[in-house]
N, C-alpha and C positions, 0 to 999 in steps of 0.2 A: 480410468479414465480420464483423458486429457481435453481441457477447454482450452482453445487458441483464441486470444482476444486482439484485436487489431486497435492501437492506441490513437491513430491517425485521426487529427482533428477531433477529438474527444474530449470533454473538460474535465479535468483530475479528480474532481470530486464524485462524478457520475461514473466514471471507470473505477475509481476505489469502490463505490457501493455495490457496483456489480462483480466485481472480483471478490469481495468479503462476501456476499451472499452465495457466490459459487462454492467458496472455502468452506462455508458452514454447510454446505449443502442443502439448503434452504429448501432448493427446487427437488430435490431429490425424494423418490418414493418411499425409501426407505432411510428417511432422517431420524436419527436419535440423537438427542443434543447432548450426552453425554459420551459420544464416541467420535474420533475423527474419520470420515468417511474417505475411501479411496479416490480420492478427485485431486486431481493438480491442475493447476491453471497456468497458462503460458502468455504473458504480455507481449507482444511484438509490438516494434517502432514506437518503444518508449520516449524516445527523443523528441517526436513529434506531437506529443501531447499538449491540448491547448490551455494555457493558463493567462486567464482573462484578465483585462483592466492593469493596473499597476500591482498585482499582487507579487511579481518576482522581487520588487524594493518591499512591500510593505508588510508581506506576510512575514510570519517569525517561525523557524523552525528551533523547536526547544529540546533540551536534551540535558537531564540532571544526572552527575555524574556520581553522585551518591554520599556524597562529604558536605558537609556545612557551608554553604554559600557557591556550591556547585551547580548552579542552574545556568546554561551556555545556550544562549540566544544568537541565532545566526539566520540572516535573511535567505530569502528563496533562491535567489540568484548567486549568493556565495554558494550554497549547499549544490546547487546545478553546476556550478564552474567546478568544484572540488572534485565531486561525487557523481554526478550525472544524474537525469531525470530519474534513475530507477530508484535512488535513494529516495526521492520525494512520494514516488508511487508506494515504496514499501512503508514509509511512515506513515503514508494516509490510510493504507488497507490495514496497517496493524492499529490504527487508533479507532477501527468500525469492528475490529473483532472482539469478540467478547472476553473480558480481562478475568481468565481462568487458569488453570495448568494446561490446557490444549489450546491455548493462544501461540505458543511458540512451537507446537508441532503443525498446525496449521499452515504458519507462514513458511516452514520448510516447503511448503507444495505450492509454492509459490514461486516460478521462475521469470524473471523480466530480462528482455533482450532490448539492447540501446536500438 
């Protein structure tokens, strides 16, 4: 089953929480927490997502390389300029999914179109 979500004028956090709930299949009648449901989510118009206030400059996108001293911090505006809005939506949804072996499998069911 494929869910299509339009990101036009939707706040980033609310969009990400809705996508994470769909990827977890929490609204499905056959929900089982130890299995990945056969659900894919497609987000369209990702470049029209609403980021309010001064978050583009103040919010920080963190990435750890795995090496000592390897914490890399970039502003949201820098990430959007180089990788697009799809990267910040992926990062937000990934943070809202459960941290277990199924997290990466669920993220593969997410398709984002600018």
